[in-house]
C-alpha positions as CSV (number, residue, x, y, z in Angstrom):
1,X,40.8,-45.9,-21.0
2,X,43.0,-46.4,-17.9
3,X,46.4,-44.8,-18.4
4,X,49.5,-46.7,-17.4
5,X,51.4,-43.6,-16.1
6,X,49.5,-41.4,-13.6
7,X,50.8,-38.1,-12.5
8,X,53.1,-38.2,-9.5
9,X,51.3,-37.1,-6.4
10,X,54.2,-35.1,-5.1
11,X,57.7,-33.8,-6.2
12,X,59.1,-33.1,-2.7
13,X,59.1,-34.4,0.8
14,X,60.2,-32.9,4.1
15,X,62.8,-34.0,6.6
16,X,62.5,-31.7,9.6
17,X,63.0,-28.1,8.2
18,X,64.5,-29.4,4.9
19,X,62.5,-29.8,1.7
20,X,63.9,-32.6,-0.5
21,X,63.2,-32.5,-4.2
22,X,63.0,-35.8,-6.0
23,X,64.6,-34.1,-9.1
24,X,67.7,-33.3,-7.0
25,X,67.8,-36.8,-5.6
26,X,67.7,-38.3,-9.2
27,X,70.6,-36.0,-10.3
28,X,72.7,-37.0,-7.3
29,X,71.9,-40.7,-7.8
30,X,72.8,-40.4,-11.5
31,X,76.1,-38.8,-10.7
32,X,76.9,-41.5,-8.2
33,X,76.1,-44.3,-10.7
34,X,78.2,-42.6,-13.4
35,X,81.2,-42.4,-11.1
36,X,80.8,-46.0,-10.0
37,X,80.6,-47.3,-13.6
38,X,83.4,-45.0,-14.7
39,X,85.7,-46.2,-11.9
40,X,85.2,-49.8,-12.9
41,X,85.8,-49.2,-16.5
42,X,88.8,-47.0,-15.9
43,X,90.3,-49.7,-13.7
44,X,89.8,-52.3,-16.4
45,X,92.0,-50.1,-18.6
46,X,94.7,-50.3,-16.0
47,X,94.1,-46.9,-14.5
48,X,93.7,-45.9,-10.8
49,X,90.0,-45.6,-10.2
50,X,90.6,-42.8,-7.7
51,X,91.4,-40.6,-10.7
52,X,87.7,-40.8,-11.7
53,X,86.5,-39.8,-8.2
54,X,88.9,-36.9,-8.1
55,X,88.1,-35.6,-11.6
56,X,84.4,-35.7,-10.6
57,X,85.1,-33.0,-8.0
58,X,85.9,-30.8,-10.9
59,X,83.6,-32.1,-13.6
60,X,80.3,-32.3,-11.7
61,X,80.1,-28.6,-10.6
62,X,81.2,-27.5,-14.1
63,X,78.6,-29.8,-15.6
64,X,75.7,-28.6,-13.4
65,X,76.6,-24.9,-14.1
66,X,76.9,-25.6,-17.8
67,X,73.7,-27.5,-18.0
68,X,71.8,-24.7,-16.2
69,X,73.3,-22.0,-18.4
70,X,72.4,-23.9,-21.6
71,X,68.8,-24.4,-20.3
72,X,68.4,-20.7,-19.4
73,X,69.9,-19.4,-22.6
74,X,67.7,-21.7,-24.7
75,X,64.5,-20.9,-22.7
76,X,65.0,-17.2,-21.8
77,X,61.4,-16.2,-21.7
78,X,60.7,-18.6,-18.8
79,X,63.0,-16.5,-16.7
80,X,63.3,-13.1,-18.3
81,X,59.9,-12.8,-20.2
82,X,56.8,-10.9,-19.1
83,X,55.8,-13.5,-16.6
84,X,59.3,-14.7,-15.7
85,X,61.4,-14.3,-12.6
86,X,65.2,-14.1,-13.1
87,X,65.8,-15.5,-9.6
88,X,64.2,-18.8,-10.8
89,X,67.2,-19.3,-13.1
90,X,69.2,-20.1,-9.9
91,X,66.7,-22.8,-8.7
92,X,68.3,-25.8,-10.3
93,X,66.5,-28.2,-7.9
94,X,63.2,-27.3,-9.6
95,X,64.4,-28.8,-12.9
96,X,66.0,-27.6,-16.1
97,X,69.5,-28.8,-17.1
98,X,70.5,-28.8,-20.7
99,X,72.5,-31.9,-21.5
100,X,74.8,-30.3,-24.1
101,X,75.8,-27.5,-21.7
102,X,76.4,-30.1,-18.9
103,X,78.5,-32.4,-21.1
104,X,80.5,-29.5,-22.7
105,X,81.4,-27.7,-19.5
106,X,81.7,-30.9,-17.5
107,X,84.2,-32.2,-20.0
108,X,86.0,-28.9,-19.8
109,X,86.2,-29.2,-16.1
110,X,87.6,-32.7,-16.4
111,X,90.1,-31.5,-19.0
112,X,91.3,-28.8,-16.6
113,X,91.9,-31.5,-14.0
114,X,94.0,-33.5,-16.4
115,X,96.0,-30.5,-17.4
116,X,96.9,-29.7,-13.8
117,X,97.2,-33.2,-12.2
118,X,99.2,-36.3,-12.8
119,X,96.9,-39.2,-13.8
120,X,97.4,-42.9,-14.6
121,X,95.7,-42.7,-18.0
122,X,95.0,-40.0,-20.5
123,X,92.0,-37.8,-21.0
124,X,90.5,-39.7,-24.0
125,X,90.7,-42.9,-22.0
126,X,88.8,-41.2,-19.2
127,X,86.1,-40.1,-21.6
128,X,85.7,-43.6,-22.9
129,X,85.5,-44.9,-19.4
130,X,82.8,-42.4,-18.4
131,X,80.6,-42.6,-21.5
132,X,78.3,-45.5,-20.5
133,X,77.9,-44.2,-17.0
134,X,77.1,-40.7,-18.1
135,X,74.3,-41.9,-20.3
136,X,72.9,-44.0,-17.5
137,X,73.0,-40.9,-15.3
138,X,71.0,-39.1,-18.0
139,X,68.4,-41.9,-17.8
140,X,68.2,-41.6,-14.0
141,X,67.9,-37.8,-14.3
142,X,64.8,-38.2,-16.5
143,X,63.0,-39.8,-13.6
144,X,63.3,-36.5,-11.9
145,X,61.5,-34.9,-14.9
146,X,58.6,-37.2,-14.2
147,X,58.2,-36.0,-10.6
148,X,58.4,-32.4,-11.8
149,X,55.7,-33.1,-14.5
150,X,58.0,-31.7,-17.3
151,X,59.6,-32.8,-20.5
152,X,56.5,-34.4,-21.9
153,X,55.3,-34.5,-25.5
154,X,52.2,-34.0,-27.6
155,X,48.7,-35.2,-26.4
156,X,48.1,-38.9,-26.9
157,X,45.4,-41.5,-26.1
158,X,47.9,-44.3,-26.2
159,X,47.7,-46.7,-23.1
160,X,51.0,-45.4,-21.9
161,X,50.0,-41.8,-22.1
162,X,51.2,-39.7,-19.2
163,X,48.6,-37.9,-17.0
164,X,49.6,-34.3,-16.5
165,X,47.9,-32.0,-13.9
166,X,46.1,-29.0,-15.5
167,X,48.4,-26.5,-13.8
168,X,51.4,-28.1,-15.6
169,X,49.9,-28.1,-19.1
170,X,51.3,-25.7,-21.7
171,X,49.2,-22.9,-23.1
172,X,46.9,-24.2,-25.8
173,X,46.9,-27.7,-24.3
174,X,44.7,-27.1,-21.3
175,X,41.9,-29.3,-22.8
176,X,44.1,-32.4,-22.9
177,X,44.9,-34.6,-20.0
178,X,47.4,-37.3,-21.3
179,X,50.6,-36.7,-23.2
180,X,53.5,-38.6,-24.7
181,X,56.0,-39.5,-21.8
182,X,59.0,-38.3,-23.7
183,X,61.0,-38.3,-20.5
184,X,60.4,-42.1,-20.5
185,X,61.2,-42.5,-24.2
186,X,64.6,-40.8,-23.6
187,X,65.2,-42.9,-20.5
188,X,64.7,-46.1,-22.4
189,X,66.8,-44.9,-25.3
190,X,69.7,-43.9,-23.0
191,X,69.7,-47.3,-21.3
192,X,69.8,-49.1,-24.7
193,X,72.8,-47.0,-25.8
194,X,74.5,-47.7,-22.5
195,X,74.0,-51.5,-22.9
196,X,75.4,-51.3,-26.5
197,X,78.5,-49.4,-25.3
198,X,79.1,-51.8,-22.4
199,X,78.0,-55.2,-23.8
200,X,79.1,-55.2,-27.4
201,X,82.9,-54.7,-27.2
202,X,83.5,-57.0,-30.2
203,X,81.2,-54.9,-32.3
204,X,82.8,-51.7,-31.0
205,X,86.2,-52.8,-31.9
206,X,85.1,-53.3,-35.5
207,X,83.9,-49.8,-35.9
208,X,86.2,-47.9,-33.6
209,X,90.0,-47.4,-33.9
210,X,91.3,-45.0,-31.4
211,X,90.9,-43.8,-27.8
212,X,88.0,-41.4,-27.6
213,X,85.9,-43.3,-30.1
214,X,83.6,-44.8,-27.4
215,X,82.8,-41.4,-26.1
216,X,82.0,-40.3,-29.7
217,X,79.7,-43.3,-30.1
218,X,77.9,-42.2,-27.0
219,X,77.4,-38.8,-28.4
220,X,76.3,-40.2,-31.7
221,X,73.9,-42.7,-30.2
222,X,72.3,-40.3,-27.8
223,X,71.7,-37.6,-30.4
224,X,70.3,-40.1,-32.8
225,X,67.5,-40.7,-30.4
226,X,67.2,-37.2,-29.1
227,X,66.4,-35.8,-32.6
228,X,63.1,-37.7,-32.9
229,X,62.2,-37.5,-29.2
230,X,62.6,-33.7,-29.4
231,X,60.1,-33.5,-32.3
232,X,57.4,-34.7,-29.8
233,X,58.0,-32.2,-27.1
234,X,55.7,-29.3,-26.6
235,X,57.4,-27.3,-23.8
236,X,58.4,-23.8,-24.7
237,X,61.5,-23.5,-26.8
238,X,63.2,-21.2,-29.2
239,X,62.5,-22.0,-32.9
240,X,64.8,-21.6,-35.8
241,X,63.2,-22.1,-39.2
242,X,60.3,-23.7,-37.5
243,X,62.3,-26.3,-35.6
244,X,63.2,-26.4,-32.0
245,X,66.7,-25.1,-31.2
246,X,67.5,-28.5,-29.5
247,X,66.8,-30.3,-32.8
248,X,69.3,-28.1,-34.6
249,X,71.9,-28.6,-31.9
250,X,71.3,-32.4,-31.9
251,X,71.7,-32.5,-35.7
252,X,75.0,-30.5,-35.5
253,X,76.3,-32.7,-32.7
254,X,75.2,-35.9,-34.5
255,X,76.9,-34.9,-37.7
256,X,80.1,-33.9,-35.9
257,X,80.2,-37.2,-34.0
258,X,79.7,-39.1,-37.2
259,X,82.4,-37.2,-39.0
260,X,84.8,-37.8,-36.1
261,X,84.2,-41.5,-36.1
262,X,84.6,-41.8,-39.9
263,X,87.9,-39.8,-39.7
264,X,89.0,-42.0,-36.8
265,X,88.3,-45.2,-38.7
266,X,90.2,-43.9,-41.8
267,X,93.2,-43.3,-39.6
268,X,93.3,-47.0,-39.1
269,X,93.6,-49.3,-36.0
270,X,96.2,-48.3,-33.5
271,X,97.8,-50.2,-30.6
272,X,95.9,-48.1,-28.1
273,X,93.8,-50.0,-25.5
274,X,90.1,-50.6,-25.9
275,X,87.6,-50.9,-23.1
276,X,86.1,-54.4,-23.1
277,X,83.8,-54.4,-20.2
């Protein structure tokens, strides 16, 4: 059966002496889109959109470092195991950014900016402004995983199975050629969540009460999809009680976001502004 998703023929291209990685281009494009969407939404709240651009100077480096640290810590054998090379931990352009490390340290970097600079709106309003753009950036970043032939799932014979070159197949799966394109599943899921956050302001007003709730909804929506997508993945990962570490992290984050939203709703509606577009 002809598969719909062939393996990419290359993951880099050269411009003179420079080697450009498609993964890096996807990350850069995602960051640019997140800033663009964030600026628009921040301005709709009455804020100065330049705040978003300036806070990105702090948040983006923090996020990239945090994402890499999370990835390396949760996949240590890839870099420090018998066949690993510790120097590879520094090669971010080859792939490997853990979203929870990126979001956590990126948000911390943004918070530091708000603690040290005068801004037109508060930190929670910034988070609400950025939430849809951030998850769109995650979707764009998953395209980079396609070019690197990584973040795929179990073998499948479905028509949309992803062809993976033999050199990129995990141990024990050398005899299979097509796999679940979990990078694509997550890409689509992220875009659906982004549309819900942007296009359903009336619905959001019914279930959110305070500033910061839209960001919590982003966290809740993303992890709700990440849990089941993670169950399909077969790349090397640490296991706890038979489950991948990222599944446990997703469960914890999902429950925390849900508890936050319930507590926020119980506090009742406030006069704080809501994002409507």
